C-alpha positions in Angstrom: 61.2 64.4 170.2 64.7 65.8 170.2 66.6 66.0 166.9 69.2 63.3 167.5 66.5 60.8 168.7 64.3 61.5 165.7 67.1 61.1 163.2 68.3 57.8 164.8 64.8 56.4 164.8 64.2 57.2 161.2 67.6 55.7 160.2 67.0 52.4 162.1 63.4 52.2 160.7 64.7 52.7 157.1 67.5 50.1 157.6 64.8 47.5 158.7 62.6 48.5 155.7 65.6 48.1 153.4 66.2 44.5 154.4 68.7 44.7 157.3 68.1 41.8 159.7 71.2 41.9 161.9 73.0 44.8 163.5 76.2 44.8 165.7 76.3 47.5 168.3 79.3 48.6 170.4 78.5 50.7 173.6 79.3 54.4 173.7 77.8 57.7 174.5 77.8 59.6 171.2 75.9 56.7 169.5 73.3 56.5 172.3 70.4 57.7 170.1 71.2 54.9 167.7 71.5 52.4 170.6 68.0 53.3 171.9 66.5 53.0 168.4 68.2 49.6 167.8 67.1 48.2 171.1 63.5 49.2 170.3 63.7 47.6 166.9 65.2 44.4 168.4 62.4 44.2 171.0 59.8 44.6 168.2 61.3 41.8 166.3 62.3 43.9 163.3 66.0 43.1 163.5 68.4 41.1 165.7 70.8 43.1 167.8 74.3 41.8 168.8 76.2 43.7 171.5 80.0 43.6 171.5 82.5 45.6 173.6 85.4 45.4 171.1 84.9 47.2 167.8 87.5 45.1 166.0 85.8 41.8 166.8 82.4 43.5 166.2 83.5 44.2 162.6 84.4 40.6 161.9 81.2 39.4 163.6 79.4 41.5 161.1 81.4 40.0 158.2 80.5 36.5 159.4 76.8 37.4 159.5 77.1 39.1 156.1 78.9 36.4 154.2 76.6 33.7 155.6 73.4 35.6 154.9 74.4 37.7 151.9 72.7 40.7 153.5 74.2 44.1 154.6 75.2 44.2 158.2 75.8 47.5 160.0 78.3 47.9 162.8 77.3 50.9 165.0 79.9 52.6 167.2 80.7 55.9 168.9 83.2 58.4 167.7 87.0 58.4 167.9 89.3 55.4 168.0 86.1 53.2 168.0 85.8 53.9 164.3 89.4 53.3 163.5 89.2 49.8 165.0 87.0 48.8 162.0 90.0 49.2 159.7 90.9 45.5 159.3 87.3 44.5 158.8 86.8 47.2 156.2 89.9 46.0 154.3 88.6 42.5 154.3 85.1 43.5 153.2 86.6 45.6 150.4 88.6 42.9 148.7 86.1 40.1 149.5 83.1 42.2 148.4 81.2 41.9 151.6 78.3 44.3 152.3 79.6 45.8 155.6 78.2 49.1 156.9 80.3 51.1 159.3 77.7 53.3 161.0 79.7 55.7 163.1 78.4 58.4 165.4 80.3 61.7 165.2 80.6 64.9 167.1 79.0 68.0 165.5 81.4 69.0 162.7 82.1 72.4 164.2 83.9 70.7 167.1 86.6 69.3 164.8 90.0 71.0 165.3 88.9 72.6 168.6 90.5 70.2 171.0 87.1 68.7 171.9 87.4 65.3 173.6 87.1 62.1 171.5 86.8 64.1 168.3 88.8 63.1 165.2 88.6 63.6 161.5 86.7 60.3 161.0 84.8 61.3 157.8 86.9 59.9 155.0 88.9 57.8 157.4 88.7 54.7 155.2 89.6 56.4 151.9 89.5 54.2 148.9 88.7 51.1 150.9 84.9 51.8 151.0 82.4 51.9 148.1 81.0 55.2 149.5 81.3 57.6 152.4 77.9 59.1 153.2 77.2 61.6 155.9 74.0 63.0 157.3 73.9 66.6 158.4 73.1 67.5 161.9 69.5 66.8 162.9 68.0 70.2 163.7 64.6 71.8 163.3 63.2 75.2 163.3 59.6 73.8 163.7 58.3 74.9 167.1 56.2 71.7 167.3 59.4 69.6 166.9 58.3 68.1 163.6 60.8 66.6 161.2 58.8 66.0 158.1 61.1 68.3 156.1 64.1 66.1 156.9 62.4 62.7 156.6 62.9 62.2 152.9 66.6 63.2 153.1 67.4 60.9 155.9 65.5 57.9 154.4 67.0 58.5 151.0 70.5 58.5 152.4 69.9 55.2 154.1 68.8 53.7 150.8 72.0 55.0 149.1 74.1 53.3 151.8 72.3 50.0 151.3 72.6 50.2 147.5 76.3 51.0 147.7 76.9 48.1 150.1 75.0 45.6 148.0 76.5 46.9 144.8 73.1 47.1 143.2 74.2 49.6 140.6 77.8 48.7 140.3 77.9 44.9 140.6 80.6 45.5 143.3 79.3 44.9 146.8 81.5 46.1 149.7 81.9 48.3 152.7 80.3 51.7 153.2 81.0 54.3 155.8 77.8 56.0 157.0 78.7 58.8 159.4 76.1 60.6 161.5 77.0 63.7 163.6 74.8 63.8 166.7 74.2 66.8 169.0 73.1 66.6 172.6 70.7 65.6 174.0 71.7 62.0 173.2 68.9 60.3 175.1 65.1 60.3 174.3 62.8 62.8 175.9 60.8 61.6 178.8 57.6 62.8 177.2 55.7 60.1 175.4 53.4 60.0 172.4 55.5 61.8 169.7 55.2 60.2 166.3 58.0 59.2 164.0 58.1 60.7 160.5 56.7 57.9 158.4 58.3 55.8 155.7 56.4 54.4 152.6 52.9 53.3 153.6 53.4 49.7 152.4 56.5 49.2 154.6 58.9 49.2 151.6 62.2 51.0 151.3 62.0 54.8 150.6 63.9 54.4 147.3 63.6 51.2 145.4 66.8 50.0 143.7 67.1 47.1 141.3 70.3 45.1 140.7 72.1 46.1 137.5 72.9 43.2 135.2 76.3 42.9 133.6 76.4 40.3 130.8 79.7 40.1 129.0 80.0 36.9 126.9 83.6 35.7 126.2 84.2 33.3 123.3 86.5 30.4 124.4 87.6 27.4 122.3 88.0 24.4 124.6 90.0 22.4 122.1 93.4 23.4 123.5 94.4 21.6 126.7 92.6 23.6 129.3 92.5 23.8 133.1 90.1 25.9 135.1 91.3 27.8 138.2 88.3 28.3 140.5 89.1 30.9 143.1 87.4 32.7 146.0 84.1 34.4 145.1 83.5 32.4 141.9 80.0 31.4 140.9 79.3 27.9 139.4 80.0 27.9 135.7 78.0 25.1 134.0 79.6 25.9 130.7 82.9 24.7 132.1 81.6 21.3 133.4 83.9 19.3 131.1 87.1 20.9 132.2 89.6 19.8 134.9 89.3 22.2 137.8 91.7 23.3 140.5 89.2 24.6 143.1 90.0 26.4 146.3 88.0 25.2 149.2 85.7 28.2 149.1 85.1 27.9 145.4 82.8 25.7 143.3 84.1 22.7 141.4 83.1 23.4 137.9 84.3 20.1 136.4 86.4 17.0 137.3 88.7 17.7 140.3 92.3 18.4 139.7 94.7 18.4 142.6 96.9 21.5 142.8 100.0 19.5 143.3 99.4 17.8 140.0 99.8 21.1 138.1 103.6 20.9 137.8 103.2 17.7 135.8 100.9 19.2 133.3 101.5 21.5 130.3 98.2 23.2 129.8 97.9 25.5 126.8 95.0 27.4 128.2 93.7 28.4 131.7 90.4 29.9 132.6 90.2 31.8 135.9 86.9 32.1 137.8 86.8 34.2 140.9 90.1 35.2 142.5 92.8 32.6 143.2 94.6 33.2 146.5 96.2 30.0 147.6 98.6 27.9 145.5 102.0 28.8 144.1 101.5 26.0 141.5 98.5 28.0 140.2 100.5 31.2 140.1 103.2 29.6 138.0 100.6 28.4 135.4 99.0 31.8 135.2 102.4 33.5 134.9 103.5 31.2 132.0 103.6 33.3 128.8 102.9 30.1 126.8 99.6 29.7 128.5 96.6 31.6 127.2 94.7 32.9 130.2 91.0 34.1 130.4 89.2 35.6 133.4 85.5 35.2 134.2 84.3 37.5 137.0 81.0 39.1 138.0 82.3 42.5 139.1 84.4 45.3 137.7 87.7 43.7 138.8 89.5 40.7 137.5 92.6 38.9 138.8 95.7 39.2 136.6 98.8 39.3 138.8 101.2 38.4 136.0 99.5 40.5 133.3 98.8 37.5 131.1 95.0 37.6 130.8 94.0 38.0 127.2 90.3 38.4 127.7 87.7 38.9 130.4 84.0 38.4 130.6 81.1 37.4 132.9 80.4 34.0 131.2 82.0 31.8 128.6 80.5 31.0 125.2 82.3 27.8 124.5 83.2 26.0 121.3 85.1 22.8 120.6 85.6 19.9 122.9 88.6 19.0 125.1 90.7 16.0 124.0 89.8 12.8 125.8 93.5 12.0 126.3 93.9 15.3 128.1 90.9 14.7 130.4 92.2 11.1 131.2 95.7 12.4 131.9 94.4 15.0 134.3 92.1 12.5 136.0 95.0 10.1 136.5 97.3 12.7 138.0 94.5 13.9 140.3 94.0 10.4 141.6 97.7 9.9 142.1 98.2 13.2 144.0 95.2 12.6 146.3 96.5 9.1 147.0 100.0 10.2 147.8 98.8 12.9 150.2 96.7 10.4 152.2 99.4 7.7 152.2 102.0 10.0 153.5 99.7 11.3 156.2 99.0 7.7 157.3 102.7 6.9 157.5 103.8 10.1 159.3 104.7 9.5 162.9 103.3 12.7 164.5 100.1 14.6 163.9 100.3 17.8 161.9 97.8 20.4 160.7 97.3 18.4 157.6 96.2 15.4 159.7 93.7 17.7 161.5 92.4 19.1 158.2 91.9 15.5 156.8 89.8 14.5 159.9 87.7 17.7 159.6 87.1 17.3 155.9 86.2 13.7 156.2 83.7 14.4 159.0 81.7 17.0 157.1 78.0 16.2 156.5 75.5 17.5 154.0 74.2 20.8 155.3 77.3 21.6 157.3 79.0 25.0 157.1 82.8 25.1 157.3 84.9 28.1 158.0 88.6 27.9 157.3 91.2 30.1 158.9 93.9 31.8 156.9 97.5 30.6 156.8 97.8 26.8 156.8 94.3 25.6 157.6 92.7 26.7 154.3 95.7 25.4 152.4 95.7 22.1 154.3 92.0 21.6 153.5 92.8 22.2 149.8 95.5 19.5 149.8 93.6 16.8 151.6 90.2 17.0 150.0 88.1 18.6 147.2 85.1 20.8 148.0 82.3 18.6 149.1 78.8 19.0 147.6 76.2 20.1 150.1 78.7 21.8 152.4 79.2 25.6 152.4 82.8 26.7 152.8 83.7 30.2 154.0 87.0 31.9 154.6 88.3 35.5 154.9 90.2 35.5 151.6 89.8 39.2 150.8 93.2 40.1 152.2 93.7 36.7 153.8 94.6 37.9 157.3 94.2 36.0 160.5 92.3 38.9 162.0 88.9 38.3 163.4 88.5 34.7 162.4 86.8 33.5 165.6 84.3 36.4 165.4 83.7 35.6 161.7 83.0 32.0 162.6 80.6 33.1 165.4 78.8 35.4 163.0 78.5 32.8 160.3 77.2 30.3 162.8 74.6 32.7 164.1 73.0 32.7 160.7 73.4 29.1 159.7 70.6 26.7 160.9 72.8 23.6 161.0 76.3 22.8 162.2 79.2 25.1 161.7 82.8 23.8 162.1 85.7 26.3 162.1 89.2 25.0 161.5 91.9 27.4 162.6 95.4 27.6 163.8 96.6 28.5 167.3 97.9 31.9 166.5 94.6 32.7 164.6 92.7 31.6 167.7 94.7 33.7 170.1 94.7 36.7 167.8 90.9 36.9 168.1 90.2 35.2 171.4 88.0 38.2 172.3 85.6 36.8 169.7 84.5 34.3 172.3 83.2 37.1 174.6 79.4 37.0 174.1 77.5 38.8 176.8 74.7 37.3 178.9 71.4 37.3 177.0 73.1 37.9 173.6 72.3 35.7 170.6 74.6 32.7 170.6 75.3 30.1 167.9 73.3 26.9 168.2 76.0 24.6 167.0 79.6 25.9 166.5 82.7 23.7 166.9 86.0 25.5 166.7 88.8 23.1 165.9 92.2 24.5 166.8 95.3 22.8 165.3 97.9 23.9 168.0 101.5 23.7 166.9 102.6 26.4 169.3 103.4 29.0 166.7 103.5 29.9 163.1 103.5 26.7 161.2 103.1 28.3 157.7 106.6 29.8 158.0 108.1 26.3 158.2 107.0 26.0 154.5 108.2 29.3 153.3 111.7 30.6 152.5 112.2 31.6 156.1 111.9 28.0 157.1 115.0 26.9 155.3 117.4 25.2 157.7 120.0 27.9 156.8 118.0 30.3 159.0 117.4 27.9 161.9 119.3 30.2 164.3 116.8 33.0 163.8 113.6 31.1 162.8 112.1 30.0 166.0 111.9 33.3 167.8 110.9 35.7 165.1 108.9 33.4 162.8 108.0 30.3 164.8 106.8 32.6 167.7 106.1 29.9 170.3 103.6 31.1 172.9 103.1 28.2 175.3 99.5 29.3 176.0 97.1 27.2 178.0 94.0 27.2 175.7 91.9 25.3 178.2 92.4 28.1 180.7 91.7 30.7 178.1 88.5 29.0 177.1 87.5 28.7 180.8 87.8 32.4 181.2 85.2 32.9 178.5 83.1 30.0 179.8 83.5 28.1 176.6 83.8 24.3 176.8 87.2 23.0 175.7 88.6 19.5 175.1 92.2 18.6 174.0 91.9 15.6 171.7 93.9 13.4 169.4 93.1 13.2 165.7 91.3 9.9 166.3 89.2 11.4 169.1 88.5 14.4 167.0 86.9 12.2 164.4 84.7 10.7 167.1 83.7 14.1 168.4 82.9 15.4 165.0 80.9 12.3 164.2 78.4 13.0 167.0 76.2 16.0 167.8 76.9 19.1 169.9 75.1 22.2 171.0 76.3 25.7 171.6 80.0 26.7 171.2 82.9 24.4 172.0 86.6 24.3 171.3 88.4 21.1 170.3 92.2 21.5 170.5 94.5 19.1 168.7 98.2 19.4 169.6 100.2 19.2 166.4 103.9 19.3 165.4 105.4 21.7 162.9 109.1 21.0 162.8 108.6 18.1 160.2 106.1 20.0 158.0 108.8 21.1 155.5 110.0 17.5 155.1 106.5 16.1 154.8 105.5 18.5 152.1 108.7 17.9 150.2 108.2 14.1 150.3 104.6 14.5 149.1 105.7 16.6 146.1 108.6 14.3 145.3 106.4 11.2 145.2 103.7 12.9 143.1 106.3 13.8 140.6 108.1 10.4 140.5 
């Protein structure tokens, strides 16, 4: 057995022993030894292999698989620009703490700087964005019989280090890892049969056992002052906060009674408790930046959110004392009800459908056991304004760096793991940005039930709501911020052989009320020019 084949087979065997169940592979020559080993493992039922031709979408497919399963997912690619295309996915995985493994094949290191083709300085390419950069030395042997027992423990130990770093078992900080393997020719298996693989542990377990480190930092918090909880992305459920009004982002748990984010300007909390990482609402940012508000942060990892520098204490759990005032709880409850009612009333009276209307239909159609993936920009914000997180529905979104990159691929990956229905709500620019995520080769694993709902307002609706959308900039806005594209989404979907329907919000409700199979796209044409006025009216009526 040639050295590169032996090393690749050991690496794949140890990945499977270490709990890897899905691997995304991009075709190439330098990574051929890994491709042969992965195909064999897939055929043996040890893992599930997903082929993709675009490394950028492959990275986000892996993120979708990882966030839905909670397991590390390697993406395997050849050397050169193929590795660099994982940059956006690595950034998202870093800040969202997703166990993504970039398993890159490399040229032998002596070829660096020689002008050799497709050879770049890829070791260390991701810098501080990864939890670890681990490289295996070239697989070579001086044993005339071709044995690799002397390398076996080193190779397997390295794989275990990669998995531990990705899971954050020792740090409490899961995230991406770069695993770089230089491979020398020959890159294909020998034709001779019968050579045995250096063996792992006899019981089939990982070579090196690692246990999750536990971090327990209690934080004393008196609940007597008027308190709100801000539940952000990545938060775990906090039963000790069950009494407190909670502004929860769609991907976060609702610890206590719901509090609509648009009600916050009418409240004067004396205390705020952050769980997870808030990423959505300016109203939340203003509360957390108020020097008169005492702010605590509860997180499970080494980082805690504190954009304004006002956090006075951090911990992993709260040890509470005191009780919130009944008057405070009643006031928050009344304002939440008013805000929720105003939003729905204004949507009902608005003459044209907007992204908010589409979000309302989607949120109302969710059933227990569904999985919802929300696109960045307006969809995740719209969902937060029209509905609170629903029990029994898992909500996902790429909130690490909140880009629109790879959202279709993330949805496909999440749906591939989920046994029930997955609905993705995204905007038209997000859909177009990752349309290649619809490219799934013949014979590849496909989601059993994925509906992608596209709110198509022919451009960047979120900018209508930001400073750039002020009427003073109307002469510049449409071209450089609105970015109308005029694309025919039906034709685009047809090119990928994906069923497509253009529907009204009313028809969307009917479609989501039934059952579907495979992947489909439901497009709702929406209007964005009135968004600024609609949001202003909602805010004004809540505050009246």
